[in-house]
BAZADO-358742 format. One line per 2 residues: number of its first residue (from 0); their letters; for each residue y negated, z, x negated of C-alpha. Coordinates in Angstrom, 2 decimals. Each point is the difference from the previous one (the first is absolute). Example, Ala and Ser with C-alpha at 12.3 -4.5 7.8 and 13.67 -1.06 7.14 Angstrom:
REM residues 2
0) as) 4.50 7.80 -12.30; -3.44 -0.66 -1.37
This chain:
REM residues 364
0) mt) 0.05 -0.10 0.04; -3.23 -0.97 -1.64
2) ti) -2.65 2.81 -0.08; -3.62 -0.58 1.03
4) pd) -2.37 1.67 -2.57; -2.60 2.60 1.48
6) lq) -2.92 -1.68 -1.49; -0.23 -3.83 -0.69
8) eg) -3.16 -2.01 -0.92; -0.69 -3.44 -0.20
10) pa) -2.95 -2.62 0.13; -1.32 -1.56 3.00
12) gy) -2.72 -1.89 1.37; -2.32 1.87 2.87
14) fd) -2.25 -1.05 2.52; -1.88 2.84 1.61
16) ga) -0.82 -2.04 3.25; -3.87 0.60 -0.51
18) sg) -0.12 -2.90 -2.18; 1.67 -3.23 -1.04
20) rr) 0.39 1.47 -3.82; 3.46 0.32 -1.45
22) rq) 0.16 2.94 -2.08; 2.57 0.67 -2.67
24) vt) 1.60 3.59 0.60; 2.96 2.17 -0.69
26) lr) 2.42 1.09 2.58; 1.45 3.55 -0.14
28) lr) 3.06 0.20 2.32; 1.44 3.37 0.87
30) st) -0.19 1.67 3.64; -2.73 -2.15 0.47
32) le) -1.61 -3.15 -1.55; -3.16 0.59 -1.74
34) vv) -2.34 -2.81 -1.05; -1.99 0.91 -3.61
36) ad) -2.71 -2.07 -1.36; -1.88 1.08 -3.27
38) ga) 1.95 3.33 -0.10; -0.83 1.05 3.67
40) vv) 2.03 -0.33 3.20; -1.99 -2.16 2.24
42) at) 2.75 0.01 2.89; 2.94 1.91 0.89
44) wr) 2.47 -1.54 2.77; 2.81 1.86 1.51
46) le) 3.41 -1.61 -0.57; 0.77 -0.40 3.87
48) ni) -3.30 -1.81 0.57; 0.43 -2.81 -2.27
50) rr) 0.81 -3.51 1.36; 0.85 -3.37 -1.56
52) ad) -2.67 -2.40 0.29; 0.48 -3.66 -0.32
54) gp) -0.26 -1.46 -3.55; 1.31 -2.48 -2.25
56) ag) 3.72 -0.02 -1.19; 0.67 2.32 -3.04
58) rl) -3.08 2.16 0.79; 0.18 2.99 2.28
60) rl) -2.96 0.41 2.16; -0.75 3.23 1.99
62) gc) -2.25 1.67 2.23; -0.21 3.58 1.51
64) is) -0.37 0.57 3.64; -2.43 3.16 -0.68
66) av) -2.19 -1.72 -2.43; -2.75 -2.49 0.45
68) pl) 1.45 -2.80 1.95; -0.47 -2.67 -2.69
70) ar) 0.93 1.98 -3.10; 2.83 -1.56 -1.95
72) le) 2.04 0.75 -2.95; 1.78 -3.09 -1.81
74) id) 2.83 0.89 -2.36; 1.78 -2.24 -2.42
76) da) 1.99 2.63 -2.19; 3.62 -0.33 1.25
78) am) 0.58 3.76 -0.87; -2.73 1.07 2.28
80) ia) 0.86 -2.32 2.77; 3.65 1.30 -0.17
82) al) -1.13 3.47 0.32; -2.28 -0.42 2.61
84) ia) 2.47 -1.84 2.30; 2.34 2.92 -0.79
86) rc) -2.41 2.71 1.13; -2.07 -1.60 2.74
88) ha) 2.59 0.02 2.73; -2.48 -1.22 2.76
90) ld) -1.11 -2.94 -2.27; 1.00 -2.76 2.46
92) ad) -0.75 1.89 3.17; -2.51 -1.71 2.31
94) rg) 1.18 -3.39 -1.53; 1.04 -2.80 1.97
96) ga) -3.15 -0.20 1.83; -2.49 -2.52 -1.05
98) gq) -2.23 2.13 2.33; -1.16 2.32 -2.98
100) tg) -1.05 -3.01 -2.09; -1.53 -1.82 2.82
102) ri) -2.20 2.97 0.72; -1.01 0.52 -3.78
104) vf) -0.88 -3.70 0.00; -1.87 0.20 3.10
106) ws) -2.11 3.01 -1.01; -0.54 -1.56 -3.47
108) la) -1.15 -3.24 1.61; -2.21 2.34 2.41
110) aa) -1.64 1.82 -3.03; -0.61 -3.16 -1.83
112) cs) -1.61 -1.62 3.12; -2.34 3.16 0.62
114) iv) -1.18 -0.05 -3.66; -0.57 -3.93 0.01
116) vl) -2.34 0.66 3.52; -1.73 2.99 -1.44
118) av) -0.77 -2.29 -3.18; -1.22 -2.96 2.06
120) yg) -2.06 1.82 2.68; -0.10 3.65 -0.70
122) ip) -1.30 -0.10 -3.65; -2.93 -2.37 0.65
124) fa) -0.97 2.02 3.15; 0.05 2.99 -1.93
126) ad) -1.93 -1.52 -2.91; -2.66 -1.35 2.14
128) rl) -0.82 3.59 1.46; 0.52 1.96 -3.38
130) ap) -2.05 -1.87 -2.43; -3.17 1.01 1.37
132) lv) 1.00 3.87 -0.18; 0.47 -0.22 -3.86
134) pr) -2.63 1.78 -1.77; -2.24 -2.14 -1.89
136) av) 0.62 2.23 -3.22; 3.68 -0.48 0.23
138) eq) -0.56 -3.76 0.48; -2.29 0.08 -3.29
140) rl) 2.64 1.79 -2.10; 2.40 -2.68 1.18
142) gq) -2.22 -2.73 -0.96; -0.67 1.74 -3.49
144) av) 3.95 0.28 -0.74; 0.31 -3.98 1.24
146) dg) -2.81 -0.92 -2.22; 1.83 0.98 -3.21
148) qv) 2.99 -1.99 1.07; -2.28 -3.17 0.90
150) ri) -1.11 -0.34 -3.46; 3.47 0.23 -1.40
152) lf) 1.18 -2.64 2.44; -2.78 -2.38 -0.62
154) da) -0.40 0.86 -3.87; -3.72 -0.20 0.78
156) kt) -3.17 2.19 -0.75; -3.19 0.62 1.78
158) cd) -2.91 -2.26 -1.07; -2.99 2.24 -0.82
160) as) -2.72 -2.24 -0.95; -3.10 2.01 1.47
162) eg) -1.91 -3.03 1.47; 3.14 -1.17 1.93
164) qa) 0.88 3.29 1.29; -3.60 0.61 1.21
166) al) 0.32 -3.34 1.90; 3.54 0.89 1.47
168) ra) -1.45 3.69 1.19; -2.80 -2.02 1.44
170) mv) 2.20 -2.39 2.07; 2.43 2.85 1.07
172) ek) -2.70 2.21 0.85; -1.72 -2.72 2.52
174) ir) 3.69 -0.74 1.53; 0.52 3.64 0.54
176) ia) -3.19 0.97 1.72; 0.33 -3.33 2.06
178) gg) 3.64 0.93 0.87; -0.93 3.74 1.00
180) ie) 2.23 1.63 -2.42; -1.19 3.43 -0.63
182) hp) 2.17 0.98 -3.12; -0.85 -1.48 -3.65
184) id) 1.84 -3.06 -1.03; 1.38 -0.41 -3.59
186) aq) 0.10 -3.48 -0.81; 0.84 -1.55 -3.64
188) vl) 0.96 -3.12 -1.40; 3.42 -0.26 -1.86
190) ss) 0.59 -2.43 -2.87; 3.07 -1.84 1.75
192) ai) -0.06 -3.71 0.40; 1.71 0.45 3.10
194) pn) -2.09 -1.02 3.04; 0.12 3.01 2.13
196) ai) -1.96 2.88 1.36; 1.57 3.26 1.22
198) al) -0.89 3.33 1.72; 1.80 3.02 -1.19
200) pg) 0.07 3.23 2.14; -2.82 2.39 -0.19
202) gk) -2.93 -2.46 -0.28; 0.66 -1.97 -3.21
204) vy) -0.18 -3.83 -0.01; 0.86 -2.12 -2.90
206) lf) -1.14 -3.77 -0.39; 1.96 -2.05 -2.54
208) dg) -1.90 -2.14 -2.24; 2.47 -3.13 0.82
210) ll) -1.63 0.17 3.52; -3.44 0.45 -1.33
212) qk) 0.18 -2.97 -2.45; 1.28 -2.14 2.98
214) aq) -2.90 1.01 2.27; -3.16 -2.35 0.43
216) sp) -2.41 2.25 1.51; -0.59 3.82 0.48
218) de) 0.58 -0.46 3.77; 3.63 -0.81 -0.65
220) ia) 0.69 3.12 -2.16; -1.97 2.03 2.59
222) gv) 2.03 -1.07 2.80; 3.36 0.54 -1.89
224) la) -1.38 3.58 -0.97; -0.95 0.42 3.61
226) he) 3.37 -0.87 1.29; 1.47 2.72 -2.36
228) lg) -2.37 2.41 1.19; 1.08 -0.67 3.31
230) he) 3.66 0.97 -0.88; -1.53 3.30 -1.32
232) hh) -1.97 0.31 3.25; 2.79 -0.20 2.10
234) rh) 2.58 1.94 -2.32; 2.10 -2.68 -0.09
236) im) 1.31 0.94 -3.52; 1.04 3.44 1.21
238) ra) 1.70 -1.40 3.11; 2.20 -2.50 -2.13
240) li) 0.92 2.98 -2.41; 1.00 2.26 3.24
242) hn) 1.79 -2.87 1.59; 1.84 -1.23 -3.42
244) gg) 0.46 3.20 -1.07; 1.89 1.13 3.44
246) ts) 1.75 -3.11 0.16; 1.58 0.49 -3.44
248) fl) 0.88 3.53 0.72; 1.84 -1.31 3.01
250) vg) 1.84 -2.58 -1.74; 1.01 2.48 -2.74
252) ll) 1.11 2.31 2.86; 2.28 -3.18 1.28
254) fg) 1.45 -0.73 -3.38; 0.01 3.42 -1.79
256) di) -2.65 -1.03 -2.48; -2.94 2.85 0.69
258) tg) -1.66 0.90 -3.16; -3.42 1.72 -0.71
260) ag) -0.35 -1.62 -3.45; -2.41 -2.70 -0.81
262) av) -2.91 0.43 2.93; -2.71 -0.83 -1.97
264) if) 1.61 -3.07 -0.98; 1.14 -0.72 3.72
266) at) -3.35 0.60 1.05; -1.66 -2.41 -2.45
268) rs) 2.51 -2.75 0.98; -0.56 0.33 3.66
270) vl) -3.78 -0.13 -0.56; 0.14 -3.28 -2.17
272) qa) 3.23 -1.83 1.76; -0.37 0.67 3.72
274) sh) -1.61 -2.84 1.92; -2.09 1.61 2.64
276) sr) 0.89 -0.96 3.51; -1.78 -2.65 1.91
278) ea) -1.76 2.83 2.18; -1.14 1.72 -3.32
280) eq) -1.41 -3.19 -1.69; -1.91 -0.90 3.23
282) ea) -1.66 3.68 0.09; -0.92 -0.53 -3.66
284) da) -1.36 -3.39 0.54; -1.80 1.17 3.10
286) fa) -1.65 2.74 -2.09; -0.98 -2.32 -2.77
288) fe) -1.41 -2.63 2.39; -2.19 2.63 1.47
290) am) -0.94 1.54 -3.32; -1.25 -3.40 -1.21
292) rr) -1.59 -0.75 3.36; -2.23 3.17 -0.24
294) lg) -0.59 -1.20 -3.70; -1.14 -3.27 1.36
296) rs) 2.37 -1.71 -1.48; 2.82 -2.43 0.84
298) pv) 3.63 0.68 0.13; 1.21 -3.18 -0.97
300) pm) -0.27 0.09 -3.53; 2.56 2.87 -0.34
302) aa) 2.50 -1.95 2.11; -0.79 -3.00 -1.86
304) li) 0.90 1.74 -3.31; 3.45 1.13 1.13
306) fr) 0.84 -3.56 1.45; -1.25 -1.67 -2.98
308) it) 2.28 2.12 -2.10; 3.00 -0.37 2.05
310) ga) -0.57 -3.91 0.19; -0.43 -0.25 -3.53
312) eg) 2.83 2.03 -1.31; 2.21 0.95 2.88
314) kg) 2.73 2.13 -0.31; 0.44 -0.70 -3.77
316) ig) -1.86 2.85 -1.50; 2.02 2.86 -1.07
318) gf) -0.52 3.77 0.48; -1.98 1.57 2.85
320) ti) -2.56 -2.29 1.18; -2.42 -0.39 2.68
322) ln) 2.33 -2.31 1.50; 2.60 2.21 0.18
324) sh) -1.81 2.77 1.98; -2.48 -2.37 2.00
326) pl) 1.98 -2.89 1.50; -1.83 -0.93 2.89
328) te) -2.47 -2.31 -1.74; -0.18 -2.92 2.60
330) dr) -0.22 2.46 2.84; -2.83 1.96 -1.96
332) la) -1.97 -3.10 -1.01; -0.06 -1.19 3.60
334) aa) -0.89 3.47 1.37; -2.86 0.28 -2.55
336) kk) -1.44 -3.38 1.10; -0.27 1.30 3.43
338) qd) -1.89 2.77 -1.21; -2.27 -2.03 -2.33
340) rp) -3.55 0.34 0.40; -2.82 -1.29 -2.34
342) ns) -0.98 2.50 -2.66; -3.00 2.26 0.99
344) gp) 0.20 2.76 -2.68; -0.84 0.08 -3.52
346) ei) 2.63 -0.88 -2.96; 2.48 2.42 -0.34
348) ls) -0.49 -0.19 -3.91; -2.64 -1.64 -1.88
350) aa) 0.88 -2.94 -2.28; -0.24 2.44 -3.15
352) ew) 2.26 2.48 1.89; 2.43 -2.30 0.81
354) ra) 0.30 -1.19 -3.48; 0.32 3.51 -1.06
356) lq) 2.71 0.41 2.35; 2.01 -2.69 -1.13
358) si) -0.43 0.85 -3.49; 0.94 3.47 0.37
360) ck) 3.48 -0.35 -1.88; -1.30 -2.20 -2.60
362) en) -2.34 2.43 -1.49; 2.96 2.52 -0.35
């Protein structure tokens, strides 16, 4: 007669039922089955509650009726398999019913569908309502953290020629006042050849030298900056961060990949890569059109600049470009022409100021 040892140990794979991650554990089989990970017991299963689950040939897959419903053990070790079969007398109880498997599949699909529905409808709804509640100080701290990553990603520095900076501040201040933005705006030029302009959380705006060099007039740049200030005014950036962050969490919950690391990098890429929704783009355009109208200037140059870049360079530009984040160029140009009026206000920048702004990176 074969004597079964009082204690038997062996390796196994463990799914805790809360995530899809498989952990390598050690099993301790005696009067109960202990699941040990990193030297600590993470689960204890009574032998009479252990049931066989469907699995591939040559591998024993187990569940436990008193554990989390989707918790599973996968055992390849032949000695441990033999010991478990010998000691777990109710191993095949409740078998023969595809009902249990069917219930598990049903509830798994129901859970997955619930997460998808929440990601598609619930998170955007929440983001729209939570973004205005985020304190400005919190948004500014996030913007400062993202700012460092922006410089790394674009391998660019800020252009600090004094006359060019003065011209940029003058332009942005006029747009800020015309748009009714009460908090200050920190606008800078980045020495990147990519034709782009971006708004970061907390009132920071970057104009890229690549876009500045393609502009033919101050009104073109003023309109683009007004558009970015429109995203800031409506807090579209915070909405995108809340939306993308919540959606990523739900996807991680669904596939078992939830992690708190890399939050700043995630936030940076969310700001730079996310294409704003059509509604957000239209709101930013409406802000820009109204700001330019109050300044007595036409909104058409902004739309014409973006359309000109699109037509000239298409989708062949690498990296983060204004083409990626502002795709509605034809619609924008048509809308701008409908809002067009003869210029009635003074030039946004003088000829000397415009030359200084376009040369801001050349003097570094």
